[in-house]
C-alpha positions as CSV (number, residue, x, y, z in Angstrom):
1,M,-4.9,-65.2,6.2
2,D,-5.2,-64.1,9.8
3,D,-2.5,-61.4,10.3
4,K,-2.5,-61.9,14.1
5,L,-2.2,-65.7,13.8
6,L,0.7,-65.3,11.3
7,S,2.4,-62.7,13.5
8,D,2.2,-65.1,16.5
9,I,3.5,-68.0,14.5
10,F,6.4,-66.0,13.1
11,K,7.2,-64.5,16.5
12,S,7.5,-67.8,18.2
13,E,9.3,-69.7,15.4
14,Y,11.8,-67.0,14.7
15,S,13.7,-67.7,17.9
16,N,13.2,-71.5,17.6
17,L,14.7,-71.7,14.2
18,I,17.5,-69.3,14.9
19,A,18.4,-71.4,18.0
20,V,18.5,-74.7,16.1
21,L,20.3,-73.5,13.0
22,S,22.9,-71.6,15.0
23,S,23.5,-74.4,17.4
24,Y,23.9,-77.1,14.8
25,Y,25.8,-75.1,12.2
26,G,27.9,-73.0,14.5
27,L,27.6,-69.5,16.0
28,K,29.8,-68.0,13.2
29,D,26.8,-68.4,10.9
30,L,24.5,-66.4,13.2
31,E,23.8,-63.8,10.5
32,L,23.3,-66.5,7.9
33,A,20.8,-68.2,10.2
34,E,18.9,-64.9,10.5
35,D,18.8,-64.6,6.7
36,I,17.6,-68.2,6.2
37,V,14.8,-67.7,8.7
38,S,13.8,-64.4,7.1
39,D,13.8,-66.1,3.7
40,T,11.7,-68.9,5.2
41,F,9.0,-66.4,6.3
42,L,9.0,-64.8,2.9
43,R,8.4,-68.1,1.2
44,A,5.6,-68.8,3.7
45,M,3.9,-65.5,3.0
46,K,4.0,-66.2,-0.8
47,T,2.9,-69.8,-0.6
48,W,0.3,-69.5,2.1
49,S,-1.3,-66.5,0.4
50,Y,-2.2,-68.8,-2.5
51,K,-2.6,-72.2,-0.9
52,G,-3.7,-71.1,2.6
53,V,-2.0,-71.8,5.9
54,P,-1.0,-75.5,6.2
55,E,-2.4,-77.7,8.9
56,Y,0.9,-77.7,10.7
57,P,2.4,-74.3,9.9
58,K,5.3,-74.6,12.4
59,A,6.4,-78.0,10.9
60,W,6.2,-76.4,7.4
61,L,8.5,-73.5,8.5
62,R,11.0,-75.8,10.2
63,K,11.3,-78.1,7.1
64,V,11.7,-75.2,4.7
65,A,14.4,-73.5,7.0
66,Q,16.3,-76.8,7.2
67,N,16.2,-77.3,3.4
68,L,17.2,-73.7,2.7
69,M,20.2,-74.0,5.0
70,L,21.3,-77.2,3.3
71,E,20.8,-75.7,-0.1
72,H,23.0,-72.8,0.9
73,F,25.9,-75.1,1.8
74,R,25.5,-77.2,-1.3
75,R,25.5,-74.0,-3.4
76,K,28.7,-72.6,-2.0
77,K,31.7,-74.1,-3.8
78,T,34.1,-72.7,-1.2
79,F,32.2,-74.3,1.7
80,V,34.8,-77.0,2.5
81,E,37.7,-74.4,2.3
82,K,36.1,-72.0,4.8
83,V,34.9,-74.3,7.6
84,T,36.4,-76.8,9.9
85,P,36.1,-80.6,9.2
86,E,34.0,-80.9,12.4
87,L,31.5,-78.4,11.2
88,E,31.4,-80.0,7.7
89,A,30.7,-83.4,9.3
90,K,28.0,-81.9,11.5
91,T,26.4,-80.3,8.4
92,Q,26.2,-83.7,6.7
93,Q,24.5,-85.2,9.7
94,I,21.9,-82.5,10.1
95,G,20.2,-83.5,6.9
96,E,19.0,-86.6,8.7
97,I,17.7,-84.8,11.8
98,E,14.1,-83.7,12.1
99,I,13.7,-80.3,13.9
100,T,11.6,-81.5,16.8
101,D,10.3,-79.6,19.9
102,K,12.9,-81.4,22.0
103,I,15.8,-80.3,19.7
104,I,14.4,-76.7,19.8
105,E,14.2,-76.7,23.6
106,D,17.7,-78.0,24.1
107,S,19.0,-75.6,21.4
108,Q,17.3,-72.6,23.0
109,L,18.8,-73.4,26.4
110,H,22.3,-73.9,24.9
111,M,22.1,-70.8,22.8
112,M,20.9,-68.6,25.7
113,F,23.9,-69.5,27.8
114,V,26.3,-69.2,24.9
115,L,25.0,-65.7,24.1
116,C,25.2,-64.7,27.8
117,D,29.0,-65.2,27.8
118,N,30.8,-62.9,30.2
119,E,33.3,-62.3,27.4
120,L,30.6,-60.2,25.7
121,N,29.6,-56.8,26.9
122,K,26.6,-57.2,29.3
123,G,24.4,-54.8,27.3
124,S,25.3,-56.5,24.1
125,Q,24.6,-60.0,25.4
126,I,21.2,-58.9,26.6
127,C,20.3,-57.2,23.3
128,I,21.4,-60.1,21.1
129,T,19.6,-62.7,23.3
130,L,16.4,-60.7,23.3
131,R,16.7,-60.3,19.5
132,I,17.8,-63.8,18.5
133,L,16.1,-66.1,21.0
134,C,13.0,-64.0,21.9
135,G,12.3,-62.3,18.5
136,F,12.1,-58.8,20.1
137,S,12.1,-55.9,17.6
138,I,14.7,-53.2,17.9
139,E,12.1,-50.9,19.4
140,E,11.0,-53.5,22.0
141,I,14.6,-54.0,23.1
142,A,15.1,-50.3,23.4
143,K,12.0,-49.8,25.5
144,A,12.8,-52.8,27.7
145,L,16.3,-51.5,28.4
146,L,15.3,-47.8,28.7
147,S,17.6,-47.1,25.7
148,N,17.1,-46.0,22.1
149,K,17.1,-47.8,18.8
150,E,20.5,-46.4,17.6
151,T,22.2,-47.7,20.8
152,V,20.6,-51.1,20.5
153,N,21.6,-51.5,16.9
154,K,25.2,-50.6,17.8
155,K,25.2,-53.2,20.5
156,L,23.8,-55.9,18.2
157,Y,26.4,-55.1,15.6
158,R,29.2,-55.4,18.1
159,A,27.9,-58.6,19.5
160,K,27.5,-60.3,16.1
161,K,31.0,-59.1,15.1
162,T,32.5,-60.5,18.3
163,I,30.8,-63.8,17.9
164,K,32.0,-64.0,14.3
165,E,35.6,-63.0,14.9
166,R,36.5,-64.1,18.4
167,N,37.1,-67.8,19.0
168,R,36.8,-67.3,22.8
169,V,33.1,-67.3,22.5
170,E,32.7,-71.0,23.3
171,T,30.0,-73.2,22.1
172,N,30.8,-76.3,24.1
173,L,30.1,-75.2,27.7
174,T,31.2,-76.8,30.9
175,L,28.9,-77.3,33.9
176,N,30.7,-74.4,35.7
177,Q,30.2,-72.1,32.7
178,Y,26.5,-72.8,32.7
179,V,26.3,-71.9,36.5
180,E,28.5,-68.8,36.1
181,R,26.2,-67.4,33.4
182,L,22.9,-68.1,35.2
183,D,22.6,-64.5,36.5
184,N,22.8,-63.2,33.0
185,V,20.2,-65.6,31.7
186,L,17.8,-64.8,34.5
187,R,18.1,-61.1,33.7
188,V,17.1,-61.8,30.1
189,I,14.1,-63.9,31.2
190,Y,13.1,-61.1,33.6
191,L,13.1,-58.6,30.8
192,I,11.1,-61.0,28.6
193,F,8.5,-61.3,31.3
194,N,8.4,-57.5,31.8
195,E,7.7,-57.0,28.1
196,G,4.8,-59.4,28.2
197,Y,3.4,-58.0,31.5
198,Y,3.4,-54.5,30.1
199,S,4.3,-54.2,26.4
200,S,6.4,-51.2,25.6
201,V,5.3,-51.0,21.9
202,N,2.4,-53.3,21.3
203,E,-1.1,-51.7,21.4
204,D,-2.2,-54.6,23.6
205,N,-0.5,-53.7,26.9
206,I,-0.5,-57.3,28.1
207,R,1.0,-60.0,25.9
208,D,0.3,-63.0,28.0
209,E,2.0,-65.4,25.5
210,I,5.3,-63.7,26.3
211,C,4.6,-63.9,30.0
212,W,4.0,-67.7,29.7
213,E,7.1,-68.1,27.6
214,A,9.2,-66.5,30.3
215,M,7.7,-68.7,32.9
216,R,8.3,-71.8,30.8
217,L,12.0,-70.9,30.4
218,S,12.3,-70.3,34.2
219,I,10.6,-73.6,35.1
220,F,12.7,-75.3,32.5
221,L,15.9,-74.0,34.2
222,S,14.6,-75.0,37.6
223,E,14.3,-78.6,36.4
224,H,18.0,-78.9,35.7
225,K,20.0,-80.1,38.7
226,I,23.1,-78.2,37.9
227,F,21.6,-74.8,38.7
228,P,21.2,-73.4,42.2
229,K,17.5,-73.0,42.8
230,P,16.9,-70.0,45.1
231,K,17.1,-67.2,42.5
232,I,15.3,-69.2,39.8
233,H,12.4,-70.0,42.3
234,A,12.2,-66.4,43.4
235,L,11.9,-65.3,39.7
236,I,9.2,-67.9,39.1
237,A,7.3,-66.7,42.3
238,L,7.5,-63.1,41.1
239,M,6.0,-64.1,37.7
240,C,3.3,-66.2,39.3
241,F,2.1,-63.4,41.5
242,H,2.0,-60.8,38.7
243,T,0.4,-63.2,36.2
244,S,-2.3,-64.0,38.7
245,R,-3.7,-60.5,38.3
246,L,-3.7,-60.3,34.5
247,D,-7.4,-61.1,34.0
248,A,-8.3,-58.5,36.6
249,R,-6.1,-55.9,34.8
250,I,-7.8,-56.2,31.4
251,S,-11.4,-56.2,32.6
252,G,-11.8,-52.4,32.3
253,E,-13.9,-50.9,29.4
254,K,-11.4,-48.1,28.9
255,G,-8.2,-50.1,29.2
256,D,-6.0,-51.4,32.0
257,L,-7.4,-51.1,35.5
258,L,-5.0,-49.8,38.2
259,Y,-4.3,-52.1,41.2
260,H,-6.8,-50.5,43.5
261,E,-9.5,-50.6,40.8
262,Q,-9.2,-54.4,40.2
263,D,-11.9,-56.9,41.1
264,K,-9.9,-59.2,43.4
265,S,-12.3,-62.1,42.7
266,K,-10.8,-62.2,39.3
267,W,-7.3,-62.9,40.7
268,N,-6.0,-66.4,39.9
269,S,-5.8,-68.1,43.4
270,A,-4.1,-71.2,42.0
271,L,-1.2,-69.0,40.6
272,I,-1.0,-67.1,43.9
273,Q,-0.7,-70.4,45.8
274,K,2.0,-71.6,43.3
275,G,3.8,-68.3,43.8
276,R,3.8,-68.8,47.6
277,K,5.2,-72.3,47.1
278,Y,8.1,-71.0,45.0
279,L,8.7,-68.0,47.2
280,K,9.0,-70.3,50.2
281,S,11.4,-72.6,48.5
282,S,13.5,-69.6,47.3
283,A,14.4,-68.9,50.9
284,A,17.0,-71.7,51.0
285,G,20.5,-70.4,51.5
286,D,21.8,-66.9,52.5
287,I,21.4,-65.0,49.2
288,I,18.7,-62.3,48.9
289,S,18.5,-61.2,45.2
290,K,16.4,-58.5,43.5
291,Y,14.1,-61.4,42.5
292,H,13.5,-62.3,46.1
293,L,12.6,-58.8,47.0
294,E,10.4,-58.1,44.0
295,A,8.6,-61.5,44.6
296,A,8.0,-60.5,48.2
297,I,6.6,-57.2,47.1
298,A,4.3,-58.9,44.7
299,Y,3.3,-61.4,47.4
300,W,2.2,-58.6,49.7
301,H,0.1,-57.1,46.9
302,T,-2.0,-60.3,47.2
303,K,-2.6,-59.7,50.9
304,D,-5.1,-57.3,52.6
305,N,-4.1,-56.4,56.1
306,N,-2.7,-53.5,58.2
307,E,1.0,-54.6,57.7
308,K,0.7,-54.7,53.9
309,W,1.9,-51.3,52.8
310,N,4.6,-50.8,55.5
311,N,6.1,-54.2,54.5
312,I,6.0,-53.2,50.8
313,L,7.7,-49.9,51.6
314,Q,10.5,-51.6,53.5
315,L,11.0,-54.1,50.7
316,Y,11.3,-51.3,48.2
317,N,13.9,-49.5,50.4
318,K,15.9,-52.7,50.5
319,L,15.5,-53.2,46.8
320,L,16.9,-49.8,46.0
321,T,20.0,-50.5,47.9
322,I,20.6,-53.7,45.8
323,E,19.8,-52.3,42.4
324,Y,18.7,-48.7,42.0
325,S,16.3,-47.9,39.2
326,P,14.2,-44.8,38.7
327,I,11.2,-47.0,38.0
328,I,11.6,-48.8,41.3
329,A,12.0,-45.4,43.0
330,M,8.8,-44.3,41.3
331,N,6.9,-47.3,42.4
332,R,8.2,-46.8,46.0
333,T,6.5,-43.4,46.2
334,Y,3.1,-45.0,45.9
335,A,3.9,-47.4,48.7
336,L,5.2,-44.4,50.7
337,A,1.8,-42.6,50.2
338,R,-0.1,-45.7,51.4
339,A,2.2,-46.5,54.4
340,N,3.3,-43.1,55.6
341,S,2.2,-39.7,54.2
342,I,0.8,-38.6,50.9
343,V,2.6,-35.2,51.3
344,E,5.9,-37.0,51.8
345,A,5.2,-39.2,48.8
346,I,4.5,-36.2,46.5
347,Q,7.7,-34.6,47.7
348,E,9.7,-37.7,46.9
349,A,8.0,-38.2,43.6
350,H,8.9,-34.6,42.4
351,K,12.6,-35.3,43.2
352,L,12.7,-38.0,40.5
353,E,12.0,-35.7,37.6
354,L,11.4,-38.4,35.0
355,K,10.4,-35.8,32.5
356,N,10.0,-38.1,29.5
357,N,8.0,-40.9,31.2
358,H,4.2,-40.7,31.0
359,H,3.9,-43.3,33.7
360,Y,5.7,-40.8,36.1
361,F,3.2,-38.1,35.4
362,C,0.3,-40.6,35.7
363,L,1.7,-41.4,39.2
364,L,1.9,-37.7,40.1
365,A,-1.7,-37.3,39.0
366,E,-2.7,-40.3,41.1
367,L,-0.9,-39.0,44.2
368,Y,-2.6,-35.6,43.8
369,R,-6.0,-37.4,43.3
370,I,-5.4,-39.1,46.7
371,N,-4.6,-35.7,48.1
372,N,-7.8,-34.3,46.8
373,N,-6.0,-31.7,44.5
374,I,-8.0,-32.1,41.3
375,E,-6.4,-29.2,39.5
376,K,-2.9,-30.8,39.9
377,E,-4.3,-34.2,38.9
378,I,-5.7,-32.7,35.7
379,E,-2.4,-30.8,35.0
380,Y,-0.3,-33.9,35.2
381,L,-2.7,-36.1,33.3
382,N,-2.5,-33.5,30.4
383,V,1.3,-33.8,30.5
384,A,1.1,-37.6,30.5
385,I,-1.3,-37.8,27.5
386,G,1.1,-35.7,25.5
387,L,4.0,-38.1,26.3
388,A,2.1,-41.4,25.7
389,N,2.8,-43.0,22.4
390,K,0.2,-45.8,22.3
391,K,-3.4,-45.2,21.3
392,N,-4.9,-47.3,24.1
393,E,-2.8,-45.5,26.7
394,K,-3.9,-42.2,25.5
395,E,-7.5,-43.5,25.7
396,L,-7.0,-44.6,29.3
397,I,-5.5,-41.2,30.3
398,K,-8.3,-39.4,28.5
399,H,-10.8,-41.4,30.4
400,R,-9.2,-40.4,33.7
401,L,-9.1,-36.8,32.6
402,E,-12.8,-36.9,31.8
403,K,-13.5,-38.4,35.2
404,A,-11.4,-35.7,37.0
405,S,-13.0,-32.9,35.0
406,R,-16.5,-34.1,36.1
407,L,-15.5,-34.1,39.7
408,K,-14.0,-30.6,39.4
409,T,-17.3,-29.2,38.0
């Protein structure tokens, strides 16, 4: 069996099956749904290792998961005593329902908004949505949220406990509740895309299947009339601009190419045009969100004129007033170097003191390279390579070290 193929199938179907089973059987059975899906995958590994992967593996998984859930309820003698008559009736009906792509799509949308309930702690709702609906590992969630595994586990535990014990977590949402929770859902989709655009734990820095999934969810939201469009369209524009450069990023022999190293002819012009279309439509109304500003920054990265870097710098300044982030501040220093002064950029970068972030030290090295200080460039690249966890990132930094060392001699 192809391990990568199996991993991709399990990754995508994990969230699909959790969404469907939880939506139809009730959120109080969330942990049960996770157990059923895990058991389904174990059965698949055992069966497929002997008989081979079936022609339609996803259909196989869906049927087995459905049967396992029904078997569970039939096996439990106390089932009728522990659930409401409505849930029992729904359980009887599910046996006649085939788990189709349409059911999965509707269930995912419903579950995403249910899990993003304001009654839940914001950190917990993001963690459980990334885990249940997106199949993120604990480590992936920790990296995406700039947190640690212990904190993520605690948030997941609290969220599941709240869902199980508190009746205020509603499953039948009104139109107003869908609209009120839109910001929380967009934030989750944004984090999903970021993990695909630059994977925090996977050896392949770019996971384009996750990027496309985030874009699919955003476009799916934009097609529903009940949601206000500006923020959704801004997020779609942002993802279009970034995705347009994916092929150019991965064309380097030694790993990802930096922005200024990329072959612009490999940028996807169709996605750039689509991004401009969505960015233009996002201007409707008076709200300027972080997605608008980040999309505008990404737009200017597709341009090549004298106003480019000054516009990018001003947009970063505005973005930091809306939502401060050390990563945004770090990215701003590169724009500052290009728009104003390399010396000023180096001074601002040193103020950040992101001592455990290898990207920060790579940035310092790049700034000193621009400033023709090879010794400092080598010094910070050595710090960065010691902090990097992934093999391919170490190789990339090593390549830059070798290049700098040759220039020094």
